KOLGU-4560 file (N, C-alpha, C; in nm, 3 decimals, padded with zeros to 5 digits):
<recs>
<n_xx: -00.698 n_yy: -00.655 n_zz: -03.176 ca_xx: -00.551 ca_yy: -00.739 ca_zz: -03.115 c_xx: -00.419 c_yy: -00.674 c_zz: -03.169 mol: A seq: 1 type: UNK>
<n_xx: -00.445 n_yy: -00.612 n_zz: -03.290 ca_xx: -00.350 ca_yy: -00.545 ca_zz: -03.355 c_xx: -00.310 c_yy: -00.390 c_zz: -03.314 mol: A seq: 2 type: UNK>
<n_xx: -00.407 n_yy: -00.348 n_zz: -03.237 ca_xx: -00.360 ca_yy: -00.216 ca_zz: -03.178 c_xx: -00.274 c_yy: -00.264 c_zz: -03.009 mol: A seq: 3 type: UNK>
<n_xx: -00.354 n_yy: -00.326 n_zz: -02.980 ca_xx: -00.257 ca_yy: -00.392 ca_zz: -02.865 c_xx: -00.108 c_yy: -00.456 c_zz: -02.868 mol: A seq: 4 type: UNK>
<n_xx: -00.099 n_yy: -00.525 n_zz: -03.029 ca_xx: 00.031 ca_yy: -00.585 ca_zz: -03.022 c_xx: 00.105 c_yy: -00.450 c_zz: -03.098 mol: A seq: 5 type: UNK>
<n_xx: 00.085 n_yy: -00.345 n_zz: -03.131 ca_xx: 00.128 ca_yy: -00.274 ca_zz: -03.211 c_xx: 00.157 c_yy: -00.139 c_zz: -03.065 mol: A seq: 6 type: UNK>
<n_xx: 00.110 n_yy: -00.186 n_zz: -02.976 ca_xx: 00.172 ca_yy: -00.082 ca_zz: -02.824 c_xx: 00.276 c_yy: -00.163 c_zz: -02.725 mol: A seq: 7 type: UNK>
<n_xx: 00.277 n_yy: -00.262 n_zz: -02.822 ca_xx: 00.420 ca_yy: -00.322 ca_zz: -02.746 c_xx: 00.350 c_yy: -00.440 c_zz: -02.617 mol: A seq: 8 type: UNK>
<n_xx: 00.251 n_yy: -00.464 n_zz: -02.640 ca_xx: 00.188 ca_yy: -00.551 ca_zz: -02.563 c_xx: 00.149 c_yy: -00.691 c_zz: -02.618 mol: A seq: 9 type: UNK>
<n_xx: 00.104 n_yy: -00.794 n_zz: -02.501 ca_xx: 00.103 ca_yy: -00.922 ca_zz: -02.592 c_xx: -00.048 c_yy: -00.921 c_zz: -02.588 mol: A seq: 10 type: UNK>
<n_xx: -00.156 n_yy: -00.923 n_zz: -02.751 ca_xx: -00.283 ca_yy: -00.944 ca_zz: -02.706 c_xx: -00.303 c_yy: -01.090 c_zz: -02.653 mol: A seq: 11 type: UNK>
<n_xx: -00.426 n_yy: -01.099 n_zz: -02.599 ca_xx: -00.491 ca_yy: -01.262 ca_zz: -02.549 c_xx: -00.592 c_yy: -01.206 c_zz: -02.542 mol: A seq: 12 type: UNK>
<n_xx: -00.667 n_yy: -01.339 n_zz: -02.656 ca_xx: -00.858 ca_yy: -01.316 ca_zz: -02.645 c_xx: -00.909 c_yy: -01.401 c_zz: -02.504 mol: A seq: 13 type: UNK>
<n_xx: -00.940 n_yy: -01.328 n_zz: -02.381 ca_xx: -00.947 ca_yy: -01.370 ca_zz: -02.275 c_xx: -01.130 c_yy: -01.399 c_zz: -02.241 mol: A seq: 14 type: UNK>
<n_xx: -01.187 n_yy: -01.412 n_zz: -02.370 ca_xx: -01.333 ca_yy: -01.444 ca_zz: -02.335 c_xx: -01.444 c_yy: -01.346 c_zz: -02.365 mol: A seq: 15 type: UNK>
<n_xx: -01.560 n_yy: -01.408 n_zz: -02.363 ca_xx: -01.675 ca_yy: -01.310 ca_zz: -02.320 c_xx: -01.674 c_yy: -01.202 c_zz: -02.238 mol: A seq: 16 type: UNK>
<n_xx: -01.762 n_yy: -01.134 n_zz: -02.281 ca_xx: -01.802 ca_yy: -00.990 ca_zz: -02.172 c_xx: -01.855 c_yy: -01.042 c_zz: -02.073 mol: A seq: 17 type: UNK>
<n_xx: -01.915 n_yy: -01.159 n_zz: -02.032 ca_xx: -01.958 ca_yy: -01.221 ca_zz: -01.914 c_xx: -01.808 c_yy: -01.265 c_zz: -01.834 mol: A seq: 18 type: UNK>
<n_xx: -01.752 n_yy: -01.326 n_zz: -01.899 ca_xx: -01.641 ca_yy: -01.311 ca_zz: -01.841 c_xx: -01.508 c_yy: -01.241 c_zz: -01.793 mol: A seq: 19 type: UNK>
<n_xx: -01.585 n_yy: -01.133 n_zz: -01.834 ca_xx: -01.479 ca_yy: -00.990 ca_zz: -01.796 c_xx: -01.447 c_yy: -00.982 c_zz: -01.675 mol: A seq: 20 type: UNK>
<n_xx: -01.501 n_yy: -01.041 n_zz: -01.566 ca_xx: -01.475 ca_yy: -01.023 ca_zz: -01.423 c_xx: -01.361 c_yy: -01.095 c_zz: -01.358 mol: A seq: 21 type: UNK>
<n_xx: -01.285 n_yy: -01.199 n_zz: -01.458 ca_xx: -01.145 ca_yy: -01.253 ca_zz: -01.482 c_xx: -01.047 c_yy: -01.145 c_zz: -01.461 mol: A seq: 22 type: UNK>
<n_xx: -01.087 n_yy: -01.040 n_zz: -01.530 ca_xx: -00.953 ca_yy: -00.949 ca_zz: -01.547 c_xx: -00.938 c_yy: -00.832 c_zz: -01.457 mol: A seq: 23 type: UNK>
<n_xx: -01.103 n_yy: -00.844 n_zz: -01.362 ca_xx: -01.110 ca_yy: -00.718 ca_zz: -01.301 c_xx: -01.032 c_yy: -00.710 c_zz: -01.159 mol: A seq: 24 type: UNK>
<n_xx: -01.059 n_yy: -00.614 n_zz: -01.064 ca_xx: -01.024 ca_yy: -00.626 ca_zz: -00.935 c_xx: -01.079 c_yy: -00.749 c_zz: -00.846 mol: A seq: 25 type: UNK>
<n_xx: -00.974 n_yy: -00.803 n_zz: -00.774 ca_xx: -00.999 ca_yy: -00.925 ca_zz: -00.684 c_xx: -01.019 c_yy: -01.063 c_zz: -00.813 mol: A seq: 26 type: UNK>
<n_xx: -00.970 n_yy: -01.074 n_zz: -00.969 ca_xx: -00.939 ca_yy: -01.148 ca_zz: -01.026 c_xx: -00.845 c_yy: -01.247 c_zz: -01.003 mol: A seq: 27 type: UNK>
<n_xx: -00.851 n_yy: -01.363 n_zz: -01.093 ca_xx: -00.741 ca_yy: -01.421 ca_zz: -01.077 c_xx: -00.608 c_yy: -01.380 c_zz: -01.178 mol: A seq: 28 type: UNK>
<n_xx: -00.648 n_yy: -01.262 n_zz: -01.243 ca_xx: -00.514 ca_yy: -01.207 ca_zz: -01.306 c_xx: -00.498 c_yy: -01.041 c_zz: -01.287 mol: A seq: 29 type: UNK>
<n_xx: -00.572 n_yy: -00.998 n_zz: -01.235 ca_xx: -00.532 ca_yy: -00.892 ca_zz: -01.169 c_xx: -00.420 c_yy: -00.835 c_zz: -01.062 mol: A seq: 30 type: UNK>
<n_xx: -00.336 n_yy: -00.764 n_zz: -01.137 ca_xx: -00.198 ca_yy: -00.731 ca_zz: -01.041 c_xx: -00.120 c_yy: -00.854 c_zz: -01.028 mol: A seq: 31 type: UNK>
<n_xx: -00.120 n_yy: -00.939 n_zz: -01.128 ca_xx: -00.050 ca_yy: -01.069 ca_zz: -01.093 c_xx: 00.119 c_yy: -01.043 c_zz: -01.188 mol: A seq: 32 type: UNK>
<n_xx: 00.088 n_yy: -00.967 n_zz: -01.270 ca_xx: 00.216 ca_yy: -00.943 ca_zz: -01.414 c_xx: 00.243 c_yy: -01.137 c_zz: -01.442 mol: A seq: 33 type: UNK>
<n_xx: 00.134 n_yy: -01.199 n_zz: -01.494 ca_xx: 00.141 ca_yy: -01.320 ca_zz: -01.525 c_xx: 00.206 c_yy: -01.334 c_zz: -01.685 mol: A seq: 34 type: UNK>
<n_xx: 00.267 n_yy: -01.415 n_zz: -01.702 ca_xx: 00.334 ca_yy: -01.433 ca_zz: -01.863 c_xx: 00.187 c_yy: -01.488 c_zz: -01.963 mol: A seq: 35 type: UNK>
<n_xx: 00.217 n_yy: -01.425 n_zz: -02.109 ca_xx: 00.120 ca_yy: -01.495 ca_zz: -02.190 c_xx: 00.072 c_yy: -01.623 c_zz: -02.145 mol: A seq: 36 type: UNK>
<n_xx: 00.196 n_yy: -01.691 n_zz: -02.144 ca_xx: 00.199 ca_yy: -01.853 ca_zz: -02.140 c_xx: 00.080 c_yy: -01.905 c_zz: -02.000 mol: A seq: 37 type: UNK>
<n_xx: 00.096 n_yy: -01.800 n_zz: -01.861 ca_xx: 00.033 ca_yy: -01.847 ca_zz: -01.755 c_xx: -00.115 c_yy: -01.807 c_zz: -01.740 mol: A seq: 38 type: UNK>
<n_xx: -00.150 n_yy: -01.715 n_zz: -01.829 ca_xx: -00.313 ca_yy: -01.661 ca_zz: -01.856 c_xx: -00.398 c_yy: -01.739 c_zz: -01.852 mol: A seq: 39 type: UNK>
<n_xx: -00.409 n_yy: -01.852 n_zz: -01.939 ca_xx: -00.517 ca_yy: -01.950 ca_zz: -01.945 c_xx: -00.514 c_yy: -02.047 c_zz: -01.811 mol: A seq: 40 type: UNK>
<n_xx: -00.428 n_yy: -02.065 n_zz: -01.753 ca_xx: -00.486 ca_yy: -02.129 ca_zz: -01.631 c_xx: -00.507 c_yy: -02.042 c_zz: -01.550 mol: A seq: 41 type: UNK>
<n_xx: -00.491 n_yy: -01.935 n_zz: -01.521 ca_xx: -00.505 ca_yy: -01.831 ca_zz: -01.429 c_xx: -00.677 c_yy: -01.804 c_zz: -01.458 mol: A seq: 42 type: UNK>
<n_xx: -00.693 n_yy: -01.781 n_zz: -01.587 ca_xx: -00.819 ca_yy: -01.710 ca_zz: -01.644 c_xx: -00.929 c_yy: -01.845 c_zz: -01.593 mol: A seq: 43 type: UNK>
<n_xx: -00.868 n_yy: -01.974 n_zz: -01.573 ca_xx: -00.971 ca_yy: -02.075 ca_zz: -01.578 c_xx: -01.044 c_yy: -02.099 c_zz: -01.413 mol: A seq: 44 type: UNK>
<n_xx: -00.953 n_yy: -02.020 n_zz: -01.297 ca_xx: -00.980 ca_yy: -02.025 ca_zz: -01.207 c_xx: -01.131 c_yy: -02.002 c_zz: -01.151 mol: A seq: 45 type: UNK>
<n_xx: -01.216 n_yy: -02.024 n_zz: -01.073 ca_xx: -01.317 ca_yy: -02.006 ca_zz: -01.022 c_xx: -01.367 c_yy: -01.894 c_zz: -00.937 mol: A seq: 46 type: UNK>
<n_xx: -01.474 n_yy: -01.843 n_zz: -00.917 ca_xx: -01.512 ca_yy: -01.729 ca_zz: -00.866 c_xx: -01.473 c_yy: -01.711 c_zz: -00.694 mol: A seq: 47 type: UNK>
<n_xx: -01.471 n_yy: -01.860 n_zz: -00.649 ca_xx: -01.439 ca_yy: -01.849 ca_zz: -00.495 c_xx: -01.313 c_yy: -01.798 c_zz: -00.425 mol: A seq: 48 type: UNK>
<n_xx: -01.212 n_yy: -01.768 n_zz: -00.569 ca_xx: -01.112 ca_yy: -01.722 ca_zz: -00.463 c_xx: -01.151 c_yy: -01.569 c_zz: -00.482 mol: A seq: 49 type: UNK>
<n_xx: -01.165 n_yy: -01.511 n_zz: -00.588 ca_xx: -01.245 ca_yy: -01.383 ca_zz: -00.639 c_xx: -01.307 c_yy: -01.323 c_zz: -00.489 mol: A seq: 50 type: UNK>
<n_xx: -01.459 n_yy: -01.424 n_zz: -00.430 ca_xx: -01.529 ca_yy: -01.400 ca_zz: -00.337 c_xx: -01.451 c_yy: -01.361 c_zz: -00.210 mol: A seq: 51 type: UNK>
<n_xx: -01.350 n_yy: -01.422 n_zz: -00.201 ca_xx: -01.282 ca_yy: -01.448 ca_zz: -00.113 c_xx: -01.167 c_yy: -01.301 c_zz: -00.031 mol: A seq: 52 type: UNK>
<n_xx: -01.189 n_yy: -01.228 n_zz: -00.150 ca_xx: -01.056 ca_yy: -01.130 ca_zz: -00.137 c_xx: -01.101 c_yy: -01.025 c_zz: -00.047 mol: A seq: 53 type: UNK>
<n_xx: -01.230 n_yy: -00.973 n_zz: 00.007 ca_xx: -01.278 ca_yy: -00.911 ca_zz: 00.056 c_xx: -01.268 c_yy: -00.937 c_zz: 00.182 mol: A seq: 54 type: UNK>
<n_xx: -01.247 n_yy: -01.015 n_zz: 00.224 ca_xx: -01.189 ca_yy: -01.088 ca_zz: 00.366 c_xx: -01.064 c_yy: -01.095 c_zz: 00.389 mol: A seq: 55 type: UNK>
<n_xx: -01.027 n_yy: -01.145 n_zz: 00.318 ca_xx: -00.876 ca_yy: -01.149 ca_zz: 00.283 c_xx: -00.798 c_yy: -00.940 c_zz: 00.343 mol: A seq: 56 type: UNK>
<n_xx: -00.893 n_yy: -00.854 n_zz: 00.260 ca_xx: -00.882 ca_yy: -00.725 ca_zz: 00.230 c_xx: -00.891 c_yy: -00.668 c_zz: 00.405 mol: A seq: 57 type: UNK>
<n_xx: -01.017 n_yy: -00.711 n_zz: 00.456 ca_xx: -01.037 ca_yy: -00.670 ca_zz: 00.546 c_xx: -00.926 c_yy: -00.695 c_zz: 00.692 mol: A seq: 58 type: UNK>
<n_xx: -00.888 n_yy: -00.811 n_zz: 00.656 ca_xx: -00.790 ca_yy: -00.874 ca_zz: 00.743 c_xx: -00.626 c_yy: -00.795 c_zz: 00.750 mol: A seq: 59 type: UNK>
<n_xx: -00.605 n_yy: -00.692 n_zz: 00.628 ca_xx: -00.456 ca_yy: -00.622 ca_zz: 00.614 c_xx: -00.461 c_yy: -00.551 c_zz: 00.767 mol: A seq: 60 type: UNK>
<n_xx: -00.385 n_yy: -00.500 n_zz: 00.766 ca_xx: -00.319 ca_yy: -00.393 ca_zz: 00.905 c_xx: -00.418 c_yy: -00.266 c_zz: 00.850 mol: A seq: 61 type: UNK>
<n_xx: -00.441 n_yy: -00.183 n_zz: 00.935 ca_xx: -00.484 ca_yy: -00.057 ca_zz: 00.889 c_xx: -00.417 c_yy: 00.033 c_zz: 00.803 mol: A seq: 62 type: UNK>
<n_xx: -00.443 n_yy: 00.101 n_zz: 00.718 ca_xx: -00.381 ca_yy: 00.189 ca_zz: 00.626 c_xx: -00.263 c_yy: 00.096 c_zz: 00.548 mol: A seq: 63 type: UNK>
<n_xx: -00.327 n_yy: -00.011 n_zz: 00.453 ca_xx: -00.208 ca_yy: -00.090 ca_zz: 00.385 c_xx: -00.153 c_yy: -00.047 c_zz: 00.283 mol: A seq: 64 type: UNK>
<n_xx: -00.062 n_yy: -00.057 n_zz: 00.265 ca_xx: 00.018 ca_yy: 00.022 ca_zz: 00.108 c_xx: -00.026 c_yy: -00.067 c_zz: -00.012 mol: A seq: 65 type: UNK>
<n_xx: 00.004 n_yy: 00.010 n_zz: -00.092 ca_xx: -00.041 ca_yy: -00.065 ca_zz: -00.224 c_xx: 00.056 c_yy: -00.204 c_zz: -00.237 mol: A seq: 66 type: UNK>
<n_xx: 00.167 n_yy: -00.208 n_zz: -00.183 ca_xx: 00.234 ca_yy: -00.328 ca_zz: -00.226 c_xx: 00.189 c_yy: -00.428 c_zz: -00.121 mol: A seq: 67 type: UNK>
<n_xx: 00.132 n_yy: -00.368 n_zz: -00.019 ca_xx: 00.039 ca_yy: -00.491 ca_zz: 00.076 c_xx: -00.071 c_yy: -00.545 c_zz: -00.011 mol: A seq: 68 type: UNK>
<n_xx: -00.136 n_yy: -00.462 n_zz: -00.082 ca_xx: -00.263 ca_yy: -00.511 ca_zz: -00.156 c_xx: -00.264 c_yy: -00.577 c_zz: -00.286 mol: A seq: 69 type: UNK>
<n_xx: -00.125 n_yy: -00.555 n_zz: -00.303 ca_xx: -00.082 ca_yy: -00.629 ca_zz: -00.432 c_xx: -00.023 c_yy: -00.722 c_zz: -00.383 mol: A seq: 70 type: UNK>
<n_xx: 00.063 n_yy: -00.753 n_zz: -00.273 ca_xx: 00.105 ca_yy: -00.923 ca_zz: -00.229 c_xx: -00.029 c_yy: -01.024 c_zz: -00.231 mol: A seq: 71 type: UNK>
<n_xx: -00.113 n_yy: -00.948 n_zz: -00.149 ca_xx: -00.266 ca_yy: -01.009 ca_zz: -00.085 c_xx: -00.287 c_yy: -01.039 c_zz: -00.211 mol: A seq: 72 type: UNK>
<n_xx: -00.330 n_yy: -00.998 n_zz: -00.309 ca_xx: -00.414 ca_yy: -01.049 ca_zz: -00.426 c_xx: -00.325 c_yy: -01.169 c_zz: -00.505 mol: A seq: 73 type: UNK>
<n_xx: -00.213 n_yy: -01.137 n_zz: -00.510 ca_xx: -00.134 ca_yy: -01.210 ca_zz: -00.605 c_xx: -00.128 c_yy: -01.340 c_zz: -00.504 mol: A seq: 74 type: UNK>
<n_xx: -00.093 n_yy: -01.321 n_zz: -00.367 ca_xx: -00.094 ca_yy: -01.469 ca_zz: -00.261 c_xx: -00.221 c_yy: -01.512 c_zz: -00.281 mol: A seq: 75 type: UNK>
<n_xx: -00.300 n_yy: -01.490 n_zz: -00.309 ca_xx: -00.470 ca_yy: -01.511 ca_zz: -00.329 c_xx: -00.487 c_yy: -01.630 c_zz: -00.463 mol: A seq: 76 type: UNK>
<n_xx: -00.401 n_yy: -01.612 n_zz: -00.533 ca_xx: -00.409 ca_yy: -01.645 ca_zz: -00.663 c_xx: -00.318 c_yy: -01.748 c_zz: -00.706 mol: A seq: 77 type: UNK>
<n_xx: -00.214 n_yy: -01.777 n_zz: -00.639 ca_xx: -00.075 ca_yy: -01.805 ca_zz: -00.680 c_xx: -00.171 c_yy: -01.993 c_zz: -00.627 mol: A seq: 78 type: UNK>
</recs>
């Protein structure tokens, strides 16, 4: 935690290794730029949202931009 803090980021203990999916692509906190105060509620969301993202991704237009993908992910977790 000190190393993260020393590099200018706010450290947050997001739980066990078994819960690490909550920080991976398609997860409640991935690409969302949440504040430290917003993290606990986002991390508490269940896997149903994560599991819906492949369908949402498939519904994007052909050759989506990075912004399209990031917005899709953020919208799913709002």
